[in-house]
TORMI-345694 format. One record per residue: x, y, z of N, C-alpha, C in turn. Coordinates in pm, whole numbers, plus 50000, padded with zeros to 5 digits. Layout:
N
nx_ny_nz_cax_cay_caz_cx_cy_cz
X_Y_Z_X_Y_Z_X_Y_Z $
...
//
This chain:
242
nx_ny_nz_cax_cay_caz_cx_cy_cz
82298_72517_65007_82288_72574_65158_82272_72750_65156 $
82189_72812_65261_82130_72922_65227_82287_73011_65216 $
82246_73140_65116_82360_73260_65102_82365_73317_65266 $
82245_73317_65348_82268_73352_65494_82414_73298_65580 $
82436_73180_65549_82508_73100_65629_82649_73161_65579 $
82723_73141_65705_82917_73205_65718_82946_73127_65620 $
83024_73187_65520_83082_73099_65411_83229_73065_65501 $
83280_72932_65491_83391_72850_65579_83449_72768_65445 $
83578_72773_65491_83680_72682_65404_83732_72601_65442 $
83678_72573_65600_83711_72454_65700_83678_72310_65612 $
83774_72233_65603_83756_72083_65509_83775_71957_65705 $
83638_71902_65650_83642_71831_65745_83677_71651_65704 $
83769_71582_65766_83764_71446_65745_83680_71349_65776 $
83642_71296_65754_83521_71186_65846_83592_71037_65801 $
83700_70983_65878_83730_70891_65853_83646_70770_65955 $
83611_70647_65870_83561_70566_65876_83491_70481_65754 $
83455_70394_65773_83386_70293_65699_83249_70319_65651 $
83228_70420_65567_83050_70427_65584_82954_70337_65542 $
82869_70351_65592_82757_70206_65657_82616_70232_65625 $
82518_70254_65579_82382_70282_65624_82366_70196_65730 $
82402_70087_65788_82357_69995_65880_82416_70060_66033 $
82505_70147_65993_82602_70257_66111_82455_70331_66165 $
82409_70364_66233_82343_70496_66292_82389_70649_66289 $
82508_70620_66356_82593_70764_66383_82623_70784_66211 $
82685_70688_66123_82697_70744_65996_82558_70814_65951 $
82463_70783_65955_82363_70848_65923_82303_70941_65968 $
82334_70951_66104_82311_71115_66152_82399_71229_66119 $
82516_71172_66054_82660_71307_66046_82590_71395_65937 $
82537_71369_65819_82526_71453_65740_82416_71597_65838 $
82255_71468_65834_82179_71584_65911_82266_71662_66052 $
82344_71633_66119_82428_71683_66212_82524_71796_66141 $
82559_71822_66026_82678_71919_65977_82547_72029_65893 $
82404_71964_65862_82320_72013_65800_82253_72160_65921 $
82282_72096_66079_82198_72144_66126_82301_72255_66173 $
82435_72195_66153_82510_72316_66232_82550_72436_66174 $
82523_72427_65979_82529_72549_65934_82377_72622_65964 $
82299_72580_65994_82151_72627_66005_82121_72689_66082 $
82201_72634_66258_82184_72696_66364_82258_72780_66424 $
82443_72749_66381_82561_72813_66443_82588_72846_66302 $
82567_72864_66180_82657_72935_66060_82751_72917_66082 $
82821_72771_66075_82903_72705_66056_82912_72582_65950 $
82950_72628_65878_82980_72529_65744_83100_72458_65744 $
83085_72312_65747_83213_72253_65706_83184_72160_65588 $
83318_72164_65542_83327_72077_65379_83370_71973_65403 $
83306_71855_65442_83324_71696_65469_83330_71600_65366 $
83417_71532_65391_83506_71440_65273_83472_71279_65392 $
83402_71172_65337_83418_71085_65416_83532_70985_65355 $
83650_70960_65425_83789_70889_65397_83784_70756_65460 $
83768_70639_65357_83756_70529_65424_83867_70492_65498 $
83883_70422_65622_83986_70407_65632_84138_70288_65584 $
84123_70227_65478_84225_70160_65390_84265_70281_65327 $
84195_70381_65300_84266_70545_65205_84330_70587_65319 $
84302_70602_65423_84362_70697_65573_84462_70636_65580 $
84551_70497_65557_84662_70445_65540_84783_70539_65463 $
84718_70559_65312_84781_70647_65247_84906_70738_65263 $
85006_70761_65270_85050_70928_65253_84985_71021_65208 $
84971_71118_65300_84883_71244_65237_84767_71254_65253 $
84722_71131_65315_84563_71125_65321_84446_71228_65324 $
84556_71333_65450_84469_71392_65516_84542_71538_65489 $
84601_71532_65391_84677_71671_65361_84583_71750_65335 $
84552_71900_65391_84467_72000_65385_84318_71970_65440 $
84354_71950_65511_84202_71894_65600_84236_71998_65752 $
84127_72060_65779_84111_72167_65918_84038_72068_66037 $
83949_71957_66044_83960_71828_66106_83949_71729_66063 $
83979_71630_66172_83953_71504_66170_83881_71457_66251 $
83743_71358_66229_83656_71291_66300_83647_71188_66278 $
83759_71072_66370_83728_70944_66370_83582_70907_66416 $
83560_70837_66294_83369_70835_66338_83353_70642_66400 $
83202_70647_66442_83222_70518_66491_83227_70408_66364 $
83214_70303_66419_83168_70173_66331_83295_70079_66309 $
83324_70049_66436_83481_69931_66441_83412_69784_66467 $
83460_69697_66424_83599_69702_66354_83601_69743_66241 $
83709_69862_66179_83757_69912_66114_83800_69811_66005 $
83762_69856_65889_83810_69809_65750_83997_69792_65781 $
84066_69886_65798_84174_69898_65858_84209_69963_65981 $
84248_69915_66051_84298_69916_66221_84445_70027_66161 $
84558_69994_66113_84653_70083_66070_84568_70250_65996 $
84490_70208_65919_84450_70366_65863_84391_70438_65978 $
84328_70398_66046_84230_70430_66166_84337_70492_66266 $
84490_70429_66316_84556_70491_66374_84630_70570_66301 $
84672_70561_66193_84750_70684_66100_84680_70803_66116 $
84549_70814_66080_84441_70923_66098_84477_70985_66246 $
84468_70942_66348_84521_70974_66488_84622_71018_66521 $
84710_70943_66463_84867_71008_66464_84890_71141_66356 $
84857_71110_66281_84864_71257_66171_84751_71374_66258 $
84672_71319_66276_84610_71435_66341_84686_71504_66519 $
84739_71431_66570_84782_71434_66679_84935_71498_66657 $
85025_71474_66580_85152_71474_66517_85151_71639_66481 $
85060_71651_66399_85053_71813_66297_84937_71888_66346 $
84883_71841_66476_84796_71984_66560_84691_71989_66449 $
84626_71926_66403_84526_71918_66356_84387_71906_66450 $
84269_71973_66475_84177_71909_66553_84119_71760_66526 $
84108_71705_66611_84051_71583_66641_83943_71535_66734 $
83875_71492_66655_83760_71433_66746_83739_71257_66758 $
83719_71203_66814_83724_71057_66818_83613_71030_66887 $
83495_70914_66843_83357_70899_66916_83385_70754_66870 $
83312_70690_67011_83314_70519_67019_83452_70494_66945 $
83423_70402_66832_83570_70336_66820_83666_70413_66812 $
83632_70575_66755_83748_70666_66757_83799_70694_66860 $
83804_70687_66985_83804_70691_67125_83908_70552_67161 $
83860_70463_67145_83951_70374_67167_84089_70357_67056 $
84054_70365_66913_84163_70356_66836_84289_70474_66879 $
84208_70585_66929_84298_70747_66986_84420_70677_67052 $
84347_70618_67201_84421_70564_67312_84506_70459_67245 $
84438_70355_67186_84517_70268_67144_84685_70333_67037 $
84676_70403_66985_84739_70524_66892_84864_70556_66957 $
84817_70637_67093_84893_70684_67158_84983_70600_67285 $
84932_70490_67317_84987_70376_67418_85092_70352_67281 $
85103_70332_67149_85214_70256_67117_85288_70379_67042 $
85234_70499_67004_85326_70586_66934_85419_70666_67063 $
85348_70698_67137_85438_70777_67269_85463_70693_67371 $
85380_70605_67410_85420_70536_67558_85506_70396_67516 $
85526_70392_67337_85607_70270_67331_85590_70146_67367 $
85453_70118_67377_85375_70011_67386_85339_69914_67266 $
85429_69907_67180_85400_69888_67056_85307_69737_67070 $
85355_69668_67123_85216_69555_67132_85050_69577_67195 $
85047_69705_67204_84877_69732_67250_84849_69688_67182 $
84720_69643_67216_84625_69562_67119_84472_69606_67151 $
84400_69565_67063_84241_69581_67041_84151_69424_67042 $
84097_69402_67175_84071_69266_67157_83971_69233_67040 $
83872_69393_67035_83775_69316_66909_83838_69316_66754 $
83986_69392_66734_84078_69321_66655_84174_69205_66645 $
84186_69170_66778_84308_69025_66831_84255_69014_66887 $
84151_68903_66909_84099_68837_67005_84156_68751_67087 $
84276_68680_67022_84406_68649_67108_84517_68704_67199 $
84477_68848_67167_84618_68920_67221_84613_68891_67366 $
84741_68877_67447_84765_68870_67578_84742_69028_67656 $
84652_69051_67757_84686_69171_67810_84654_69300_67716 $
84526_69295_67640_84535_69406_67580_84466_69479_67638 $
84532_69593_67547_84450_69748_67583_84328_69805_67582 $
84231_69720_67468_84096_69787_67486_84046_69649_67481 $
83943_69659_67551_83919_69529_67632_83758_69544_67682 $
83689_69391_67602_83550_69412_67628_83508_69474_67762 $
83399_69574_67729_83347_69611_67893_83275_69513_67959 $
83257_69525_68114_83199_69450_68175_83050_69421_68147 $
83000_69535_68111_82853_69566_68080_82866_69633_67940 $
82786_69564_67823_82788_69603_67715_82723_69762_67691 $
82749_69829_67625_82694_69990_67638_82605_69986_67539 $
82564_69896_67448_82486_69889_67338_82331_69933_67367 $
82331_70061_67326_82177_70123_67332_82150_70145_67446 $
82269_70201_67518_82280_70239_67674_82273_70416_67681 $
82252_70433_67786_82248_70579_67830_82288_70600_67949 $
82386_70679_67954_82451_70713_68122_82502_70834_68155 $
82547_70873_68305_82605_71020_68330_82746_70976_68319 $
82750_71086_68271_82917_71130_68245_83009_71195_68385 $
83068_71192_68449_83113_71294_68569_83234_71347_68457 $
83249_71499_68481_83332_71559_68407_83435_71652_68505 $
83560_71629_68493_83657_71657_68535_83656_71820_68511 $
83697_71891_68655_83677_72078_68652_83825_72115_68584 $
83786_72214_68462_83883_72244_68419_83929_72215_68285 $
83890_72097_68251_83926_71991_68162_83887_72078_68012 $
83948_72025_67891_83882_72086_67756_83750_72005_67761 $
83748_71898_67792_83580_71832_67800_83478_71964_67882 $
83494_71970_68018_83428_72005_68073_83388_72199_68003 $
83485_72283_67901_83470_72417_67870_83386_72354_67745 $
83410_72232_67658_83299_72219_67597_83185_72155_67608 $
83144_72090_67721_83030_72059_67741_82945_72165_67848 $
83016_72258_67906_82961_72334_67952_82903_72315_68131 $
83001_72177_68144_82913_72095_68297_83014_72019_68329 $
82976_71971_68435_83081_71878_68517_82999_71765_68560 $
82888_71742_68487_82786_71615_68452_82676_71623_68332 $
82745_71485_68276_82627_71526_68143_82616_71346_68149 $
82449_71345_68073_82400_71250_68035_82416_71211_67874 $
82484_71102_67830_82508_71033_67685_82477_70933_67639 $
82443_70924_67524_82438_70779_67462_82543_70707_67394 $
82561_70540_67413_82618_70461_67384_82592_70373_67252 $
82704_70307_67199_82686_70167_67094_82780_70165_67134 $
82848_70041_67203_82975_70044_67285_82983_69974_67307 $
83096_69846_67292_83127_69723_67380_83243_69727_67427 $
83352_69793_67375_83502_69798_67434_83518_69938_67490 $
83630_69931_67541_83683_70047_67653_83816_70022_67696 $
83892_70108_67741_84045_70080_67823_84069_70039_67923 $
84158_69939_67964_84174_69866_68042_84231_69932_68134 $
84182_69922_68290_84269_70009_68367_84376_69995_68408 $
84438_69854_68344_84547_69801_68391_84653_69955_68295 $
84615_70026_68213_84737_70113_68128_84725_70235_68162 $
84607_70243_68242_84567_70417_68269_84685_70467_68332 $
84767_70433_68411_84872_70502_68475_85002_70525_68372 $
85027_70484_68283_85116_70483_68224_85040_70570_68073 $
84959_70578_68028_84908_70678_67949_84913_70838_68041 $
84875_70800_68132_84847_70965_68191_85004_70965_68243 $
85088_70904_68255_85212_70972_68285_85325_71010_68157 $
85233_70963_68007_85295_71033_67906_85223_71139_67850 $
85132_71205_67954_85052_71314_67914_84893_71298_67866 $
84818_71171_67808_84707_71183_67811_84644_71207_67910 $
84523_71292_67902_84437_71330_68012_84298_71293_68001 $
84277_71188_68114_84121_71138_68099_84042_71187_68171 $
83948_71282_68144_83865_71383_68180_83757_71375_68204 $
83649_71239_68215_83547_71197_68216_83506_71058_68229 $
83448_71021_68375_83412_70893_68373_83266_70861_68395 $
83256_70732_68376_83076_70732_68445_83053_70702_68583 $
82952_70696_68657_82956_70651_68783_83053_70562_68893 $
83080_70483_68794_83182_70359_68863_83308_70393_68862 $
83327_70487_68794_83473_70540_68729_83537_70463_68643 $
83479_70407_68553_83503_70374_68420_83511_70514_68318 $
83661_70477_68239_83712_70598_68132_83603_70630_68036 $
83580_70757_68006_83469_70777_67911_83475_70921_67818 $
83592_70989_67862_83636_71066_67793_83787_71103_67812 $
83882_71145_67682_84009_71176_67699_84059_71261_67578 $
84151_71332_67631_84203_71468_67613_84336_71460_67584 $
84408_71574_67462_84547_71618_67525_84582_71705_67546 $
84641_71759_67626_84669_71888_67681_84750_71941_67595 $
84746_72088_67548_84883_72124_67467_84826_72127_67321 $
84736_72058_67291_84699_72051_67136_84595_72109_67126 $
84560_72157_66978_84474_72275_66929_84348_72206_67005 $
84303_72146_66985_84204_72007_66995_84203_71922_66972 $
84163_71808_67112_84197_71665_67057_84092_71620_67164 $
84014_71569_67146_83880_71492_67229_83847_71336_67182 $
83882_71265_67241_83769_71150_67246_83693_71106_67344 $
83578_71082_67303_83423_71006_67388_83419_70889_67355 $
83384_70781_67454_83329_70698_67449_83238_70681_67400 $
83121_70786_67458_83019_70796_67399_82977_70837_67263 $
82853_70865_67209_82830_70907_67094_82776_71033_67062 $
82843_71134_67073_82765_71263_67063_82640_71275_66944 $
82664_71193_66826_82591_71209_66713_82491_71125_66726 $
82457_71082_66871_82341_71011_66874_82247_71058_66954 $
82307_71204_66987_82202_71259_67067_82101_71317_67031 $
81955_71344_67100_81874_71401_67086_81798_71331_66918 $
81699_71406_66863_81675_71347_66752_81734_71418_66611 $
81867_71475_66607_81957_71474_66545_81959_71619_66502 $
81826_71707_66538_81829_71827_66446_81947_71953_66535 $
81979_71927_66652_82043_71989_66737_82196_71973_66755 $
82312_72063_66694_82416_71933_66705_82475_71948_66834 $
82549_71837_66882_82584_71850_66992_82706_71915_67044 $
82737_71930_67198_82864_72081_67155_82953_71986_67160 $
82990_71928_67139_83142_71862_67140_83126_71874_66960 $
83036_71840_66885_83068_71870_66744_83039_72004_66685 $
83009_72090_66802_82983_72246_66771_83146_72292_66781 $
83183_72215_66901_83341_72263_66929_83468_72240_66831 $
83409_72075_66765_83490_72058_66681_83466_72175_66568 $
83398_72165_66503_83349_72334_66401_83448_72418_66469 $
83429_72502_66533_83499_72616_66579_83670_72607_66569 $
83712_72426_66593_83854_72419_66587_83891_72443_66482 $
83798_72360_66375_83817_72372_66235_83847_72480_66141 $
83761_72553_66177_83752_72685_66181_83882_72790_66173 $
83919_72784_66303_84034_72822_66348_84152_72803_66298 $
84152_72623_66281_84262_72590_66201_84260_72628_66059 $
84153_72692_65988_84125_72719_65862_84189_72855_65849 $
84131_72906_65945_84200_73071_65917_84370_73071_65973 $
84396_72987_66051_84570_72992_66034_84616_73031_65900 $
84569_72894_65813_84619_72906_65671_84717_72744_65717 $
84692_72722_65788_84798_72584_65824_84743_72416_65743 $
//
């Protein structure tokens, strides 16, 4: 890194099973480099495979957690543990694509007491799963997202409408949305048909989950606003010495 970059001790956990076959994984290092070059925000990033994330203390010392795409994960329990750790400890969290799905799943199980809430990709035979196949696959799809005014998502994106890229085949079942809302989860972005695309957690320092993949935006040389916002939150967390 150039000496002109602002030094940062913020440590980022990239939770996911890194694979050269997952385009989002290939994009992440370049995005972090662009973040340093364009925004002078340097994140000390470490990949944490989902089986390792199951272990107690796996995320100790990190200032942000990004549950990256790439489901089905090698360990659903590890993905869930990463979300829960970030949520309960107030560590800035971003979940994208599969990360969105497992963030909602963790909240349903841990906060809403829906212990049997299931992901249809992980448990194909589950009755009334929480995470279900989308009516139309979003693999390779680009679409508009309407963003709720006054939400964290709106502040991050700087707009009430955005066009984003997907590589996804699963989303949240509408049957569970009310119970999730009643327990405090906020859905702040939808597609043009009203299907949920963004979730966030009010009261948390930074907790954002998107079904779209900000890592796929553009040519990878400009950090998406969501990635920038995570970096800012990580730096603030590091500055608190927590």
